[in-house]
MARNUSE-374975 format. One record per atom (N, C-alpha, C): residue in three letters; x, y, z. Coordinates in steps of 0.02 Angstrom, whole numbers, padded with zeros to 5 digits, always signed. Atoms other than C-alpha are relative to their C-alpha. Example, Ala and Ser with C-alpha at 12.3 -4.5 7.8 and 13.67 -1.06 7.14 Angstrom:
ALA+00045-00059+00000ALA+00615-00225+00390ALA+00045+00060+00000SER-00042-00059-00003SER+00684-00053+00357SER-00039+00055+00037
END
This chain:
THR+00038-00044-00004THR+00004-00003+00005THR+00049+00077-00011ARG-00043-00072+00022ARG+00060+00175-00056ARG-00030+00054+00026ASP+00049-00016-00026ASP-00071+00270-00002ASP-00053-00021+00037ILE+00086-00006-00022ILE-00265+00284+00087ILE-00023+00040+00024ALA+00061-00059-00009ALA-00399+00389+00107ALA-00059-00024-00016CYS+00054-00010+00003CYS-00550+00403+00157CYS-00057+00021-00038PHE+00032-00025+00032PHE-00709+00418+00065PHE-00043+00068+00044THR+00034-00056-00039THR-00795+00591+00099THR-00050-00004+00026ASP+00057+00025-00034ASP-00957+00521+00163ASP+00006-00060+00045GLY-00034+00052-00046GLY-00854+00388+00272GLY-00027-00061+00001GLU+00030+00077+00006GLU-00940+00244+00209GLU+00064-00061-00018GLY-00056+00054+00014GLY-00755+00142+00141GLY+00062+00062-00001PHE-00096-00018-00004PHE-00569+00203+00109PHE+00001-00035-00082ALA-00035+00045+00050ALA-00478+00170-00055ALA+00075+00001+00022LEU-00053+00036-00008LEU-00308+00077-00060LEU+00057+00005-00051ALA-00061-00008+00083ALA-00154+00150-00188ALA+00060-00057+00009SER-00041+00049-00014SER-00041-00003-00215SER+00049+00014-00068VAL-00060+00021+00051VAL+00127-00030-00323VAL-00019-00035-00065GLU+00030+00040+00056GLU+00045-00150-00424GLU-00029+00034-00059GLY+00060-00035+00057GLY-00048-00002-00526GLY-00059-00001+00000ARG+00078+00016-00031ARG-00219-00038-00428ARG-00009+00042+00017VAL+00028-00021-00072VAL-00327+00036-00322VAL-00042-00036+00021ALA+00058+00030-00040ALA-00447-00041-00205ALA-00049+00023+00025ILE+00053-00037-00031ILE-00610+00024-00156ILE-00021-00049+00049GLU+00036+00043-00047GLU-00669-00044+00017GLU-00055+00029+00043TYR+00048-00013-00028TYR-00809-00041+00121TYR+00011-00009+00094PHE-00022+00013-00081PHE-00812-00009+00330PHE-00064-00054+00010ASP+00055+00021-00016ASP-00989-00084+00337ASP+00025-00074-00004PRO-00030+00052+00007PRO-00947-00267+00380PRO-00081-00056-00034SER+00063+00045+00044SER-01131-00319+00288SER+00022-00035-00062PRO-00028+00033+00078PRO-01128-00434+00137PRO-00023+00041-00056GLU+00024-00054+00045GLU-01233-00301+00050GLU+00058+00043-00010ALA-00066-00054-00002ALA-01065-00176+00089ALA+00053-00028-00027GLN-00067+00045+00023GLN-00939-00300+00055GLN-00014-00020-00069SER+00002+00013+00040SER-01024-00345-00098SER+00029+00052-00051LYS-00013-00078+00035LYS-00967-00150-00173LYS+00063-00009-00014LYS-00061-00003-00011LYS-00796-00185-00144LYS+00034-00030-00076PHE-00019+00026+00070PHE-00685-00208-00303PHE+00079+00058-00012THR-00059-00040+00009THR-00498-00151-00375THR-00003+00001-00082PHE+00004-00025+00067PHE-00458-00075-00546PHE+00072+00026-00003LYS-00075-00027+00015LYS-00297-00048-00638LYS-00002+00060-00034CYS-00016-00064+00025CYS-00217+00115-00681CYS+00065+00029+00010HIS-00082-00039-00018HIS-00060+00214-00719HIS+00045-00075-00034ARG-00033+00057+00051ARG-00006+00068-00853ARG-00006+00053-00061VAL-00003-00035+00075VAL+00059+00108-01017VAL+00027-00034-00073VAL-00036+00066+00048VAL+00091-00005-01175VAL+00027+00040-00056LYS-00060-00022+00062LYS+00244+00034-01281LYS+00030-00065-00016ASN-00018+00046+00056ASN+00293-00065-01421ASN-00016-00075+00013GLY+00026+00071-00043GLY+00184-00214-01351GLY+00019-00020+00039PHE-00026-00002-00081PHE+00237-00204-01189PHE-00025+00021+00052ASP+00042-00035-00066ASP+00138-00173-01036ASP+00054+00023+00053TYR-00041-00029-00048TYR+00215-00046-00919TYR-00031+00025+00075ILE+00034+00013-00050ILE+00153-00064-00740ILE+00018+00053+00041TYR-00026-00040-00040TYR+00182+00104-00620TYR-00058-00033+00049PRO+00028-00007-00071PRO+00149+00119-00437PRO-00051+00072-00008VAL+00035-00055-00022VAL-00002+00228-00385VAL+00025+00009+00070HIS-00044-00034-00053HIS+00099+00341-00275HIS-00048+00033+00062ALA+00042-00052-00044ALA-00053+00453-00198ALA-00059+00018-00031LEU+00089-00021+00023LEU-00233+00478-00206LEU-00039+00037+00065THR+00045-00061-00034THR-00356+00616-00140THR-00079-00007-00032PHE+00068+00005+00015PHE-00530+00623-00120PHE-00051+00068+00001HIS+00031-00079-00012HIS-00625+00767-00181HIS-00088+00026+00033PRO+00044-00027-00028PRO-00765+00853-00087PRO-00070-00043-00023ILE+00047+00006+00053ILE-00905+00787-00212ILE-00007-00094+00011GLY+00004+00064+00003GLY-00834+00614-00183GLY+00043-00033-00057THR-00062+00025+00054THR-00737+00593-00346THR+00054+00001+00046PHE-00071-00001-00030PHE-00532+00565-00325PHE+00042-00002-00045ALA-00061-00027+00054ALA-00377+00605-00394ALA+00054-00063-00002THR-00050+00013-00008THR-00239+00485-00431THR+00087+00005-00030GLY-00075-00001+00031GLY-00047+00501-00463GLY+00030-00061+00010GLY-00041+00073-00003GLY+00065+00376-00512GLY+00070+00013-00037GLY-00058-00004-00003GLY+00237+00341-00542GLY+00024-00001-00089ASP-00014-00037+00078ASP+00225+00375-00738ASP-00010+00059+00004GLY-00001-00067+00014GLY+00206+00544-00704GLY-00061+00040-00024THR+00066-00031+00023THR+00009+00561-00748THR-00035+00010+00079VAL+00069+00002-00046VAL-00143+00608-00636VAL-00052+00012-00042HIS+00066+00014+00019HIS-00316+00558-00673HIS-00054+00026+00061ILE+00041+00011-00053ILE-00479+00584-00594ILE-00053-00054-00003TRP+00030+00038+00012TRP-00591+00454-00566TRP-00082-00005+00020ASP+00059-00006-00031ASP-00771+00427-00514ASP-00036-00093+00025PHE+00003+00080-00025PHE-00774+00233-00403PHE-00070+00004-00008ARG+00076+00034-00002ARG-00955+00236-00408ARG-00050-00024-00067THR+00011+00027+00063THR-00971+00227-00588THR+00051-00058-00031LYS-00063+00024+00025LYS-00806+00152-00606LYS+00030+00015-00070ARG-00023-00035+00056ARG-00732+00257-00744ARG+00036+00059+00029ARG-00042-00063+00008ARG-00603+00379-00780ARG-00028+00069-00013ILE+00045-00058+00026ILE-00683+00551-00787ILE+00076+00046-00038ARG-00042-00030+00034ARG-00517+00648-00833ARG+00078-00045+00005HIS-00076+00007-00004HIS-00331+00633-00881HIS+00030+00076+00030VAL-00018-00066-00021VAL-00269+00801-00782VAL+00059+00037-00029ASP-00050-00021+00014ASP-00088+00808-00832ASP+00054-00049+00002THR-00058+00042+00008THR+00082+00725-00877THR+00050+00052+00027PHE-00045-00037-00034PHE+00229+00777-00768PHE+00057-00029-00006PRO-00088+00048+00031PRO+00426+00717-00813PRO+00019-00023+00068THR-00004+00027-00059THR+00429+00654-00643THR-00048-00051+00032SER+00060+00044-00050SER+00338+00527-00538SER-00041+00054+00046ILE+00050-00019-00047ILE+00181+00595-00434ILE+00020-00041+00071SER-00034+00035-00061SER+00240+00578-00246SER-00064+00013+00059SER+00039-00024-00060SER+00099+00670-00158SER-00077+00052-00068LEU+00029-00045+00033LEU-00065+00760-00221LEU-00064+00022+00057ARG+00061-00001-00067ARG-00229+00820-00103ARG-00030+00068-00059PHE+00043-00032+00022PHE-00373+00913-00149PHE-00011+00070+00066ASN+00005-00051-00071ASN-00414+01089-00024ASN-00069-00015-00011SER+00064+00011-00060SER-00566+01083+00089SER-00057+00022-00053THR+00067-00009+00078THR-00674+01162-00072THR+00005-00047-00050GLY-00023+00041+00079GLY-00607+01058-00215GLY+00024+00029-00051ASN-00057-00037+00068ASN-00539+01202-00314ASN+00050-00020-00009TYR-00058+00000+00023TYR-00389+01183-00320TYR+00031-00078+00012LEU-00029+00072-00006LEU-00289+01012-00339LEU+00086+00013-00002ALA-00064-00021+00003ALA-00105+01034-00269ALA+00040-00073-00011ILE-00040+00070+00038ILE+00011+00901-00366ILE+00074+00004+00030
END
């Protein structure tokens, strides 16, 4: 695990891993809540027919419940875990992303 952050509604949390994955987990131990858990692949690039997997170093939740990830590939992405989709590629930087955070209103993302 590289980073961990709680959902803004307090129902669960997300874990960032060195295997280029994010896991979505829930605090409620009921089978209904636990059935919503999942992991997804991110921060991966295909070059010359080879898959390159980069660690997910950082994640942060936006006040509306979406979240951002920063990876070893130097990219930042915004995700909606409820629809299980990437919303936006924010930017690519010349080095890996080690940390990022939204401010309390969600108007700014510090990278």
